[in-house]
Gaussian input, Z-matrix of N, CA and C with variables (Angstrom, degrees):
# hf/3-21g

backbone

0 1
 N
 C     1     B1
 C     2     B2     1     A1
 N     3     B3     2     A2     1     D1
 C     4     B4     3     A3     2     D2
 C     5     B5     4     A4     3     D3
 N     6     B6     5     A5     4     D4
 C     7     B7     6     A6     5     D5
 C     8     B8     7     A7     6     D6
 N     9     B9     8     A8     7     D7
 C    10    B10     9     A9     8     D8
 C    11    B11    10    A10     9     D9
 N    12    B12    11    A11    10    D10
 C    13    B13    12    A12    11    D11
 C    14    B14    13    A13    12    D12
 N    15    B15    14    A14    13    D13
 C    16    B16    15    A15    14    D14
 C    17    B17    16    A16    15    D15
 N    18    B18    17    A17    16    D16
 C    19    B19    18    A18    17    D17
 C    20    B20    19    A19    18    D18
 N    21    B21    20    A20    19    D19
 C    22    B22    21    A21    20    D20
 C    23    B23    22    A22    21    D21
 N    24    B24    23    A23    22    D22
 C    25    B25    24    A24    23    D23
 C    26    B26    25    A25    24    D24
 N    27    B27    26    A26    25    D25
 C    28    B28    27    A27    26    D26
 C    29    B29    28    A28    27    D27
 N    30    B30    29    A29    28    D28
 C    31    B31    30    A30    29    D29
 C    32    B32    31    A31    30    D30
 N    33    B33    32    A32    31    D31
 C    34    B34    33    A33    32    D32
 C    35    B35    34    A34    33    D33
 N    36    B36    35    A35    34    D34
 C    37    B37    36    A36    35    D35
 C    38    B38    37    A37    36    D36
 N    39    B39    38    A38    37    D37
 C    40    B40    39    A39    38    D38
 C    41    B41    40    A40    39    D39
 N    42    B42    41    A41    40    D40
 C    43    B43    42    A42    41    D41
 C    44    B44    43    A43    42    D42
 N    45    B45    44    A44    43    D43
 C    46    B46    45    A45    44    D44
 C    47    B47    46    A46    45    D45
 N    48    B48    47    A47    46    D46
 C    49    B49    48    A48    47    D47
 C    50    B50    49    A49    48    D48
 N    51    B51    50    A50    49    D49
 C    52    B52    51    A51    50    D50
 C    53    B53    52    A52    51    D51
 N    54    B54    53    A53    52    D52
 C    55    B55    54    A54    53    D53
 C    56    B56    55    A55    54    D54
 N    57    B57    56    A56    55    D55
 C    58    B58    57    A57    56    D56
 C    59    B59    58    A58    57    D57
 N    60    B60    59    A59    58    D58
 C    61    B61    60    A60    59    D59
 C    62    B62    61    A61    60    D60
 N    63    B63    62    A62    61    D61
 C    64    B64    63    A63    62    D62
 C    65    B65    64    A64    63    D63
 N    66    B66    65    A65    64    D64
 C    67    B67    66    A66    65    D65
 C    68    B68    67    A67    66    D66
 N    69    B69    68    A68    67    D67
 C    70    B70    69    A69    68    D68
 C    71    B71    70    A70    69    D69
 N    72    B72    71    A71    70    D70
 C    73    B73    72    A72    71    D71
 C    74    B74    73    A73    72    D72
 N    75    B75    74    A74    73    D73
 C    76    B76    75    A75    74    D74
 C    77    B77    76    A76    75    D75
 N    78    B78    77    A77    76    D76
 C    79    B79    78    A78    77    D77
 C    80    B80    79    A79    78    D78
 N    81    B81    80    A80    79    D79
 C    82    B82    81    A81    80    D80
 C    83    B83    82    A82    81    D81
 N    84    B84    83    A83    82    D82
 C    85    B85    84    A84    83    D83
 C    86    B86    85    A85    84    D84
 N    87    B87    86    A86    85    D85
 C    88    B88    87    A87    86    D86
 C    89    B89    88    A88    87    D87
 N    90    B90    89    A89    88    D88
 C    91    B91    90    A90    89    D89
 C    92    B92    91    A91    90    D90
 N    93    B93    92    A92    91    D91
 C    94    B94    93    A93    92    D92
 C    95    B95    94    A94    93    D93
 N    96    B96    95    A95    94    D94
 C    97    B97    96    A96    95    D95
 C    98    B98    97    A97    96    D96
 N    99    B99    98    A98    97    D97
 C   100   B100    99    A99    98    D98
 C   101   B101   100   A100    99    D99
 N   102   B102   101   A101   100   D100
 C   103   B103   102   A102   101   D101
 C   104   B104   103   A103   102   D102
 N   105   B105   104   A104   103   D103
 C   106   B106   105   A105   104   D104
 C   107   B107   106   A106   105   D105
 N   108   B108   107   A107   106   D106
 C   109   B109   108   A108   107   D107
 C   110   B110   109   A109   108   D108
 N   111   B111   110   A110   109   D109
 C   112   B112   111   A111   110   D110
 C   113   B113   112   A112   111   D111
 N   114   B114   113   A113   112   D112
 C   115   B115   114   A114   113   D113
 C   116   B116   115   A115   114   D114
 N   117   B117   116   A116   115   D115
 C   118   B118   117   A117   116   D116
 C   119   B119   118   A118   117   D117
 N   120   B120   119   A119   118   D118
 C   121   B121   120   A120   119   D119
 C   122   B122   121   A121   120   D120
 N   123   B123   122   A122   121   D121
 C   124   B124   123   A123   122   D122
 C   125   B125   124   A124   123   D123
 N   126   B126   125   A125   124   D124
 C   127   B127   126   A126   125   D125
 C   128   B128   127   A127   126   D126
 N   129   B129   128   A128   127   D127
 C   130   B130   129   A129   128   D128
 C   131   B131   130   A130   129   D129
 N   132   B132   131   A131   130   D130
 C   133   B133   132   A132   131   D131
 C   134   B134   133   A133   132   D132
 N   135   B135   134   A134   133   D133
 C   136   B136   135   A135   134   D134
 C   137   B137   136   A136   135   D135
 N   138   B138   137   A137   136   D136
 C   139   B139   138   A138   137   D137
 C   140   B140   139   A139   138   D138
 N   141   B141   140   A140   139   D139
 C   142   B142   141   A141   140   D140
 C   143   B143   142   A142   141   D141
 N   144   B144   143   A143   142   D142
 C   145   B145   144   A144   143   D143
 C   146   B146   145   A145   144   D144
 N   147   B147   146   A146   145   D145
 C   148   B148   147   A147   146   D146
 C   149   B149   148   A148   147   D147
 N   150   B150   149   A149   148   D148
 C   151   B151   150   A150   149   D149
 C   152   B152   151   A151   150   D150
 N   153   B153   152   A152   151   D151
 C   154   B154   153   A153   152   D152
 C   155   B155   154   A154   153   D153
 N   156   B156   155   A155   154   D154
 C   157   B157   156   A156   155   D155
 C   158   B158   157   A157   156   D156
 N   159   B159   158   A158   157   D157
 C   160   B160   159   A159   158   D158
 C   161   B161   160   A160   159   D159
 N   162   B162   161   A161   160   D160
 C   163   B163   162   A162   161   D161
 C   164   B164   163   A163   162   D162
 N   165   B165   164   A164   163   D163
 C   166   B166   165   A165   164   D164
 C   167   B167   166   A166   165   D165
 N   168   B168   167   A167   166   D166
 C   169   B169   168   A168   167   D167
 C   170   B170   169   A169   168   D168
 N   171   B171   170   A170   169   D169
 C   172   B172   171   A171   170   D170
 C   173   B173   172   A172   171   D171
 N   174   B174   173   A173   172   D172
 C   175   B175   174   A174   173   D173
 C   176   B176   175   A175   174   D174
 N   177   B177   176   A176   175   D175
 C   178   B178   177   A177   176   D176
 C   179   B179   178   A178   177   D177
 N   180   B180   179   A179   178   D178
 C   181   B181   180   A180   179   D179
 C   182   B182   181   A181   180   D180
 N   183   B183   182   A182   181   D181
 C   184   B184   183   A183   182   D182
 C   185   B185   184   A184   183   D183
 N   186   B186   185   A185   184   D184
 C   187   B187   186   A186   185   D185
 C   188   B188   187   A187   186   D186
 N   189   B189   188   A188   187   D187
 C   190   B190   189   A189   188   D188
 C   191   B191   190   A190   189   D189
 N   192   B192   191   A191   190   D190
 C   193   B193   192   A192   191   D191
 C   194   B194   193   A193   192   D192
 N   195   B195   194   A194   193   D193
 C   196   B196   195   A195   194   D194
 C   197   B197   196   A196   195   D195
 N   198   B198   197   A197   196   D196
 C   199   B199   198   A198   197   D197
 C   200   B200   199   A199   198   D198
 N   201   B201   200   A200   199   D199
 C   202   B202   201   A201   200   D200
 C   203   B203   202   A202   201   D201
 N   204   B204   203   A203   202   D202
 C   205   B205   204   A204   203   D203
 C   206   B206   205   A205   204   D204
 N   207   B207   206   A206   205   D205
 C   208   B208   207   A207   206   D206
 C   209   B209   208   A208   207   D207
 N   210   B210   209   A209   208   D208
 C   211   B211   210   A210   209   D209
 C   212   B212   211   A211   210   D210
 N   213   B213   212   A212   211   D211
 C   214   B214   213   A213   212   D212
 C   215   B215   214   A214   213   D213
 N   216   B216   215   A215   214   D214
 C   217   B217   216   A216   215   D215
 C   218   B218   217   A217   216   D216
 N   219   B219   218   A218   217   D217
 C   220   B220   219   A219   218   D218
 C   221   B221   220   A220   219   D219
 N   222   B222   221   A221   220   D220
 C   223   B223   222   A222   221   D221
 C   224   B224   223   A223   222   D222
 N   225   B225   224   A224   223   D223
 C   226   B226   225   A225   224   D224
 C   227   B227   226   A226   225   D225
 N   228   B228   227   A227   226   D226
 C   229   B229   228   A228   227   D227
 C   230   B230   229   A229   228   D228
 N   231   B231   230   A230   229   D229
 C   232   B232   231   A231   230   D230
 C   233   B233   232   A232   231   D231
 N   234   B234   233   A233   232   D232
 C   235   B235   234   A234   233   D233
 C   236   B236   235   A235   234   D234
 N   237   B237   236   A236   235   D235
 C   238   B238   237   A237   236   D236
 C   239   B239   238   A238   237   D237
 N   240   B240   239   A239   238   D238
 C   241   B241   240   A240   239   D239
 C   242   B242   241   A241   240   D240
 N   243   B243   242   A242   241   D241
 C   244   B244   243   A243   242   D242
 C   245   B245   244   A244   243   D243
 N   246   B246   245   A245   244   D244
 C   247   B247   246   A246   245   D245
 C   248   B248   247   A247   246   D246
 N   249   B249   248   A248   247   D247
 C   250   B250   249   A249   248   D248
 C   251   B251   250   A250   249   D249
 N   252   B252   251   A251   250   D250
 C   253   B253   252   A252   251   D251
 C   254   B254   253   A253   252   D252
 N   255   B255   254   A254   253   D253
 C   256   B256   255   A255   254   D254
 C   257   B257   256   A256   255   D255
 N   258   B258   257   A257   256   D256
 C   259   B259   258   A258   257   D257
 C   260   B260   259   A259   258   D258
 N   261   B261   260   A260   259   D259
 C   262   B262   261   A261   260   D260
 C   263   B263   262   A262   261   D261
 N   264   B264   263   A263   262   D262
 C   265   B265   264   A264   263   D263
 C   266   B266   265   A265   264   D264
 N   267   B267   266   A266   265   D265
 C   268   B268   267   A267   266   D266
 C   269   B269   268   A268   267   D267
 N   270   B270   269   A269   268   D268
 C   271   B271   270   A270   269   D269
 C   272   B272   271   A271   270   D270
 N   273   B273   272   A272   271   D271
 C   274   B274   273   A273   272   D272
 C   275   B275   274   A274   273   D273
 N   276   B276   275   A275   274   D274
 C   277   B277   276   A276   275   D275
 C   278   B278   277   A277   276   D276
 N   279   B279   278   A278   277   D277
 C   280   B280   279   A279   278   D278
 C   281   B281   280   A280   279   D279
 N   282   B282   281   A281   280   D280
 C   283   B283   282   A282   281   D281
 C   284   B284   283   A283   282   D282
 N   285   B285   284   A284   283   D283
 C   286   B286   285   A285   284   D284
 C   287   B287   286   A286   285   D285
 N   288   B288   287   A287   286   D286
 C   289   B289   288   A288   287   D287
 C   290   B290   289   A289   288   D288
 N   291   B291   290   A290   289   D289
 C   292   B292   291   A291   290   D290
 C   293   B293   292   A292   291   D291
 N   294   B294   293   A293   292   D292
 C   295   B295   294   A294   293   D293
 C   296   B296   295   A295   294   D294
 N   297   B297   296   A296   295   D295
 C   298   B298   297   A297   296   D296
 C   299   B299   298   A298   297   D297
 N   300   B300   299   A299   298   D298
 C   301   B301   300   A300   299   D299
 C   302   B302   301   A301   300   D300
 N   303   B303   302   A302   301   D301
 C   304   B304   303   A303   302   D302
 C   305   B305   304   A304   303   D303
 N   306   B306   305   A305   304   D304
 C   307   B307   306   A306   305   D305
 C   308   B308   307   A307   306   D306
 N   309   B309   308   A308   307   D307
 C   310   B310   309   A309   308   D308
 C   311   B311   310   A310   309   D309

   B1=1.4498
   B2=1.5357
   B3=1.3547
   B4=1.4412
   B5=1.5032
   B6=1.3367
   B7=1.4440
   B8=1.5641
   B9=1.3034
   B10=1.4592
   B11=1.5439
   B12=1.2932
   B13=1.4638
   B14=1.5194
   B15=1.3208
   B16=1.4165
   B17=1.4814
   B18=1.3534
   B19=1.4698
   B20=1.5388
   B21=1.2936
   B22=1.4619
   B23=1.5106
   B24=1.3418
   B25=1.4742
   B26=1.4966
   B27=1.3205
   B28=1.4989
   B29=1.5405
   B30=1.3254
   B31=1.4940
   B32=1.4865
   B33=1.3204
   B34=1.4577
   B35=1.5762
   B36=1.2673
   B37=1.4446
   B38=1.5387
   B39=1.2992
   B40=1.4413
   B41=1.5495
   B42=1.3687
   B43=1.4521
   B44=1.5664
   B45=1.2935
   B46=1.4635
   B47=1.4925
   B48=1.3251
   B49=1.4549
   B50=1.5354
   B51=1.3409
   B52=1.4556
   B53=1.5351
   B54=1.3500
   B55=1.4332
   B56=1.5482
   B57=1.3019
   B58=1.4756
   B59=1.5180
   B60=1.3441
   B61=1.4678
   B62=1.5417
   B63=1.3117
   B64=1.4686
   B65=1.5068
   B66=1.3563
   B67=1.4072
   B68=1.5514
   B69=1.3087
   B70=1.4576
   B71=1.5079
   B72=1.3533
   B73=1.4129
   B74=1.5216
   B75=1.3545
   B76=1.4600
   B77=1.5634
   B78=1.3652
   B79=1.4473
   B80=1.5400
   B81=1.3333
   B82=1.4686
   B83=1.4821
   B84=1.3251
   B85=1.4711
   B86=1.5568
   B87=1.2660
   B88=1.4400
   B89=1.4807
   B90=1.3285
   B91=1.4721
   B92=1.5725
   B93=1.2719
   B94=1.4631
   B95=1.5109
   B96=1.3347
   B97=1.4362
   B98=1.5041
   B99=1.3754
   B100=1.4474
   B101=1.5293
   B102=1.2823
   B103=1.4917
   B104=1.5271
   B105=1.2844
   B106=1.4708
   B107=1.5453
   B108=1.3380
   B109=1.5043
   B110=1.5445
   B111=1.2979
   B112=1.4970
   B113=1.5322
   B114=1.3192
   B115=1.4728
   B116=1.5079
   B117=1.3497
   B118=1.4358
   B119=1.4755
   B120=1.3222
   B121=1.4559
   B122=1.5586
   B123=1.3075
   B124=1.4508
   B125=1.5455
   B126=1.3302
   B127=1.4718
   B128=1.5249
   B129=1.3286
   B130=1.4735
   B131=1.4677
   B132=1.3603
   B133=1.4620
   B134=1.5483
   B135=1.3663
   B136=1.4294
   B137=1.5483
   B138=1.3188
   B139=1.4509
   B140=1.5472
   B141=1.2673
   B142=1.4769
   B143=1.5327
   B144=1.3470
   B145=1.4493
   B146=1.5197
   B147=1.3318
   B148=1.4682
   B149=1.4766
   B150=1.3646
   B151=1.4731
   B152=1.5340
   B153=1.3324
   B154=1.4777
   B155=1.5233
   B156=1.3354
   B157=1.4289
   B158=1.5540
   B159=1.3471
   B160=1.4459
   B161=1.5130
   B162=1.3342
   B163=1.4586
   B164=1.5210
   B165=1.3136
   B166=1.4347
   B167=1.5441
   B168=1.2916
   B169=1.4415
   B170=1.5357
   B171=1.3327
   B172=1.4580
   B173=1.5201
   B174=1.2897
   B175=1.4640
   B176=1.5071
   B177=1.3410
   B178=1.4411
   B179=1.5224
   B180=1.2701
   B181=1.4862
   B182=1.4888
   B183=1.3460
   B184=1.4432
   B185=1.5282
   B186=1.3206
   B187=1.4596
   B188=1.5313
   B189=1.3198
   B190=1.4910
   B191=1.5218
   B192=1.3403
   B193=1.4616
   B194=1.5091
   B195=1.2886
   B196=1.4452
   B197=1.5454
   B198=1.3113
   B199=1.4645
   B200=1.5251
   B201=1.3352
   B202=1.4680
   B203=1.5400
   B204=1.3229
   B205=1.4522
   B206=1.5597
   B207=1.3195
   B208=1.4445
   B209=1.4758
   B210=1.3633
   B211=1.4761
   B212=1.5050
   B213=1.3006
   B214=1.4823
   B215=1.5294
   B216=1.3048
   B217=1.4605
   B218=1.5324
   B219=1.3218
   B220=1.4735
   B221=1.5435
   B222=1.3585
   B223=1.4701
   B224=1.5117
   B225=1.3306
   B226=1.4434
   B227=1.4890
   B228=1.3684
   B229=1.4741
   B230=1.5391
   B231=1.3117
   B232=1.4830
   B233=1.5154
   B234=1.3564
   B235=1.4683
   B236=1.5115
   B237=1.3153
   B238=1.4274
   B239=1.5112
   B240=1.3404
   B241=1.4551
   B242=1.5302
   B243=1.3613
   B244=1.4230
   B245=1.5153
   B246=1.3090
   B247=1.4423
   B248=1.5239
   B249=1.2853
   B250=1.4494
   B251=1.5102
   B252=1.3015
   B253=1.4502
   B254=1.5617
   B255=1.2954
   B256=1.4913
   B257=1.5614
   B258=1.3429
   B259=1.4443
   B260=1.5241
   B261=1.3135
   B262=1.4229
   B263=1.5003
   B264=1.3278
   B265=1.4194
   B266=1.5318
   B267=1.3064
   B268=1.4689
   B269=1.5776
   B270=1.3240
   B271=1.4855
   B272=1.5494
   B273=1.3591
   B274=1.4298
   B275=1.5298
   B276=1.3527
   B277=1.4272
   B278=1.5268
   B279=1.3179
   B280=1.4577
   B281=1.5087
   B282=1.3186
   B283=1.4697
   B284=1.5268
   B285=1.3327
   B286=1.4840
   B287=1.5513
   B288=1.3265
   B289=1.4858
   B290=1.5248
   B291=1.3216
   B292=1.4307
   B293=1.5191
   B294=1.2959
   B295=1.4948
   B296=1.5081
   B297=1.3311
   B298=1.5031
   B299=1.5387
   B300=1.2859
   B301=1.4908
   B302=1.5487
   B303=1.2587
   B304=1.4436
   B305=1.5395
   B306=1.3127
   B307=1.4591
   B308=1.5700
   B309=1.2902
   B310=1.4675
   B311=1.4538
   A1=108.22
   A2=115.81
   A3=120.63
   A4=109.69
   A5=114.88
   A6=119.55
   A7=106.45
   A8=117.60
   A9=119.46
   A10=108.70
   A11=114.23
   A12=120.05
   A13=112.54
   A14=117.82
   A15=122.65
   A16=112.89
   A17=117.40
   A18=121.51
   A19=115.09
   A20=119.38
   A21=121.75
   A22=111.16
   A23=113.94
   A24=121.06
   A25=110.68
   A26=116.05
   A27=121.95
   A28=108.90
   A29=119.01
   A30=119.88
   A31=110.38
   A32=118.27
   A33=121.93
   A34=109.47
   A35=114.93
   A36=121.03
   A37=110.48
   A38=117.56
   A39=119.99
   A40=111.07
   A41=116.45
   A42=120.07
   A43=109.81
   A44=115.29
   A45=120.49
   A46=108.71
   A47=119.07
   A48=120.62
   A49=111.65
   A50=117.83
   A51=121.26
   A52=110.84
   A53=115.36
   A54=118.48
   A55=110.53
   A56=116.58
   A57=121.74
   A58=110.35
   A59=117.22
   A60=119.54
   A61=110.20
   A62=117.58
   A63=120.59
   A64=109.79
   A65=117.50
   A66=121.38
   A67=111.67
   A68=115.86
   A69=119.04
   A70=110.92
   A71=117.47
   A72=121.70
   A73=111.09
   A74=116.84
   A75=121.03
   A76=111.45
   A77=114.66
   A78=119.12
   A79=114.09
   A80=117.65
   A81=121.81
   A82=109.66
   A83=116.76
   A84=121.05
   A85=107.78
   A86=118.28
   A87=124.72
   A88=110.92
   A89=116.42
   A90=122.62
   A91=104.06
   A92=114.67
   A93=120.11
   A94=110.44
   A95=117.82
   A96=121.99
   A97=107.48
   A98=116.25
   A99=120.52
   A100=108.87
   A101=117.33
   A102=123.00
   A103=107.00
   A104=115.81
   A105=121.81
   A106=113.17
   A107=112.51
   A108=120.14
   A109=110.25
   A110=117.41
   A111=119.11
   A112=112.46
   A113=117.01
   A114=120.75
   A115=112.92
   A116=118.52
   A117=120.66
   A118=108.60
   A119=119.91
   A120=122.21
   A121=107.25
   A122=116.77
   A123=121.11
   A124=110.38
   A125=117.39
   A126=119.52
   A127=111.42
   A128=115.63
   A129=120.63
   A130=111.08
   A131=117.17
   A132=120.99
   A133=110.08
   A134=117.98
   A135=119.63
   A136=113.10
   A137=117.44
   A138=121.14
   A139=111.52
   A140=116.68
   A141=121.43
   A142=111.49
   A143=118.05
   A144=123.01
   A145=115.07
   A146=120.61
   A147=119.20
   A148=114.34
   A149=116.58
   A150=120.76
   A151=111.53
   A152=115.47
   A153=118.41
   A154=111.42
   A155=116.33
   A156=121.68
   A157=113.05
   A158=116.50
   A159=118.61
   A160=111.62
   A161=118.32
   A162=122.24
   A163=115.47
   A164=117.85
   A165=121.16
   A166=109.06
   A167=117.33
   A168=120.96
   A169=108.32
   A170=112.58
   A171=120.67
   A172=104.46
   A173=119.02
   A174=122.50
   A175=111.03
   A176=114.82
   A177=121.75
   A178=106.77
   A179=115.52
   A180=119.14
   A181=111.19
   A182=114.28
   A183=120.90
   A184=108.68
   A185=114.80
   A186=118.82
   A187=110.05
   A188=114.60
   A189=118.93
   A190=111.32
   A191=115.42
   A192=120.95
   A193=110.43
   A194=117.66
   A195=124.32
   A196=109.13
   A197=119.01
   A198=120.51
   A199=112.40
   A200=118.21
   A201=121.74
   A202=111.24
   A203=116.07
   A204=118.54
   A205=111.12
   A206=118.63
   A207=120.60
   A208=117.47
   A209=116.17
   A210=121.11
   A211=108.58
   A212=115.92
   A213=123.19
   A214=110.18
   A215=115.86
   A216=122.10
   A217=112.41
   A218=117.54
   A219=120.18
   A220=109.46
   A221=116.48
   A222=119.62
   A223=110.30
   A224=117.25
   A225=120.98
   A226=113.65
   A227=114.76
   A228=117.65
   A229=112.61
   A230=117.99
   A231=120.74
   A232=111.94
   A233=114.28
   A234=119.80
   A235=112.19
   A236=116.35
   A237=123.42
   A238=107.46
   A239=117.29
   A240=120.55
   A241=107.55
   A242=114.81
   A243=121.78
   A244=108.90
   A245=116.25
   A246=123.48
   A247=108.83
   A248=121.83
   A249=122.80
   A250=109.47
   A251=115.94
   A252=122.11
   A253=108.63
   A254=113.23
   A255=117.39
   A256=107.84
   A257=113.55
   A258=118.95
   A259=109.38
   A260=115.53
   A261=120.03
   A262=110.42
   A263=117.10
   A264=122.45
   A265=111.44
   A266=116.32
   A267=121.32
   A268=109.75
   A269=115.76
   A270=119.07
   A271=111.85
   A272=114.69
   A273=119.79
   A274=110.56
   A275=116.79
   A276=120.24
   A277=113.20
   A278=117.30
   A279=121.71
   A280=112.95
   A281=115.74
   A282=121.80
   A283=111.70
   A284=114.62
   A285=119.99
   A286=108.94
   A287=117.34
   A288=117.97
   A289=111.59
   A290=117.27
   A291=120.77
   A292=113.84
   A293=115.07
   A294=121.38
   A295=111.53
   A296=115.60
   A297=120.14
   A298=107.20
   A299=117.99
   A300=120.71
   A301=108.46
   A302=118.40
   A303=123.27
   A304=110.57
   A305=118.01
   A306=122.32
   A307=114.34
   A308=116.96
   A309=117.93
   A310=110.67
   D1=127.59
   D2=179.01
   D3=-103.34
   D4=149.73
   D5=-175.37
   D6=-154.75
   D7=137.02
   D8=179.80
   D9=-116.04
   D10=132.61
   D11=177.10
   D12=-65.69
   D13=-22.68
   D14=179.93
   D15=-77.32
   D16=-38.83
   D17=-175.26
   D18=-99.00
   D19=-9.09
   D20=-175.73
   D21=-122.71
   D22=147.96
   D23=176.93
   D24=-97.95
   D25=176.30
   D26=-179.76
   D27=-66.41
   D28=-31.56
   D29=177.33
   D30=-61.85
   D31=-37.41
   D32=176.89
   D33=-66.11
   D34=-38.95
   D35=-178.76
   D36=-66.74
   D37=-36.50
   D38=177.22
   D39=-64.90
   D40=-36.11
   D41=178.13
   D42=-66.65
   D43=-36.84
   D44=177.66
   D45=-63.11
   D46=-44.81
   D47=-179.09
   D48=-67.14
   D49=-37.22
   D50=175.96
   D51=-59.33
   D52=-45.80
   D53=179.93
   D54=-65.83
   D55=-37.75
   D56=179.61
   D57=-64.11
   D58=-37.00
   D59=178.58
   D60=-67.58
   D61=-38.08
   D62=177.26
   D63=-64.56
   D64=-42.84
   D65=177.92
   D66=-62.95
   D67=-41.08
   D68=179.70
   D69=-61.49
   D70=-40.57
   D71=179.76
   D72=-65.10
   D73=-24.78
   D74=179.49
   D75=-92.04
   D76=5.81
   D77=177.90
   D78=86.12
   D79=14.94
   D80=178.65
   D81=-104.26
   D82=153.04
   D83=178.15
   D84=-108.23
   D85=149.60
   D86=176.53
   D87=-114.31
   D88=125.82
   D89=175.38
   D90=-104.15
   D91=119.94
   D92=-176.19
   D93=-111.28
   D94=113.59
   D95=179.98
   D96=-100.18
   D97=116.53
   D98=178.56
   D99=-106.93
   D100=118.00
   D101=177.90
   D102=-87.99
   D103=136.90
   D104=179.32
   D105=61.16
   D106=42.27
   D107=-175.42
   D108=-57.51
   D109=-26.60
   D110=-178.15
   D111=-67.81
   D112=-13.12
   D113=178.75
   D114=-76.00
   D115=-19.77
   D116=170.84
   D117=-72.23
   D118=137.29
   D119=178.38
   D120=-75.45
   D121=172.79
   D122=-173.21
   D123=-62.11
   D124=-41.16
   D125=178.86
   D126=-60.44
   D127=-43.41
   D128=178.44
   D129=-63.23
   D130=-40.21
   D131=179.70
   D132=-64.62
   D133=-26.72
   D134=176.45
   D135=-62.51
   D136=-23.06
   D137=178.27
   D138=-60.78
   D139=-27.77
   D140=-177.32
   D141=-73.32
   D142=-32.40
   D143=-168.83
   D144=-47.70
   D145=-58.52
   D146=-176.55
   D147=-60.38
   D148=-34.38
   D149=-177.28
   D150=-75.09
   D151=-36.57
   D152=175.41
   D153=-70.90
   D154=-40.57
   D155=-178.49
   D156=-62.75
   D157=-41.17
   D158=-174.93
   D159=-95.67
   D160=6.72
   D161=174.90
   D162=78.36
   D163=14.48
   D164=176.41
   D165=-63.49
   D166=-40.24
   D167=179.71
   D168=-129.47
   D169=146.27
   D170=166.25
   D171=-98.02
   D172=115.94
   D173=-174.21
   D174=-95.62
   D175=129.23
   D176=168.14
   D177=-120.97
   D178=114.97
   D179=178.44
   D180=-111.40
   D181=134.17
   D182=179.42
   D183=-109.96
   D184=134.01
   D185=179.94
   D186=-148.35
   D187=147.65
   D188=173.69
   D189=-93.60
   D190=-2.24
   D191=-178.45
   D192=-99.94
   D193=169.38
   D194=176.12
   D195=-72.56
   D196=112.12
   D197=-174.50
   D198=-60.63
   D199=-27.62
   D200=-179.51
   D201=-62.72
   D202=-25.21
   D203=-176.87
   D204=-107.43
   D205=-21.72
   D206=-174.17
   D207=-106.73
   D208=-15.30
   D209=-177.67
   D210=-107.76
   D211=135.74
   D212=-179.54
   D213=-52.33
   D214=130.95
   D215=-175.95
   D216=-53.80
   D217=-42.31
   D218=-177.83
   D219=-63.40
   D220=-42.59
   D221=179.26
   D222=-69.33
   D223=-39.93
   D224=-179.42
   D225=-63.08
   D226=-34.30
   D227=-179.75
   D228=-70.35
   D229=-14.80
   D230=179.75
   D231=-102.64
   D232=8.27
   D233=-179.16
   D234=-120.88
   D235=161.98
   D236=172.64
   D237=-106.02
   D238=124.41
   D239=-179.50
   D240=-93.30
   D241=125.70
   D242=175.87
   D243=-115.67
   D244=124.53
   D245=-179.76
   D246=-103.14
   D247=107.97
   D248=179.90
   D249=-69.32
   D250=146.89
   D251=178.29
   D252=-91.16
   D253=145.80
   D254=179.84
   D255=-73.11
   D256=147.40
   D257=174.59
   D258=-76.38
   D259=141.16
   D260=172.44
   D261=-88.05
   D262=171.38
   D263=179.73
   D264=-57.17
   D265=-42.62
   D266=-177.26
   D267=-62.80
   D268=-40.26
   D269=179.36
   D270=-62.00
   D271=-42.97
   D272=-176.79
   D273=-68.44
   D274=-45.21
   D275=177.77
   D276=-64.13
   D277=-41.42
   D278=176.40
   D279=-61.50
   D280=-44.84
   D281=-179.03
   D282=-65.22
   D283=-39.36
   D284=179.19
   D285=-64.88
   D286=-41.73
   D287=-179.90
   D288=-66.97
   D289=-37.82
   D290=177.31
   D291=-63.03
   D292=-39.55
   D293=177.47
   D294=-65.57
   D295=-38.69
   D296=-179.43
   D297=-63.87
   D298=-40.35
   D299=-178.21
   D300=-67.72
   D301=-38.13
   D302=-176.63
   D303=-67.55
   D304=-43.11
   D305=-173.08
   D306=-90.06
   D307=2.98
   D308=178.79
   D309=-78.80

C-alpha cells in the first residue's frame, strides 16, 4: 500500500490502519510505504506507533531529510534506517549498457 504525506491526511491514515487490522486478523500482513514521511508532524507520526509495535503494519518511510531530525524519536527507535548510496558514473553507464543488450 502506498501513501503520501503530501496528498493524504491523518483521517486517511486511520482508514489504512483499520484495513490493516482487518487484514492482520485474516492472517495477512500490510506493508505501508509512506513517501515524504517527514511532512507528518510529530503528533501525526505518533499515530504509527501502536501499529508498528504490534506488527499490524510494516512501515517503510521515504524522506529526503535527515530522519534523526525529522522523524519522531519514538517511531525512529522502532525502525531501521537505510541510507542508499549514490550511483557513480560507472554504475550508470554499466547499467545502461546492460539494458540496451536486454531490449535489443
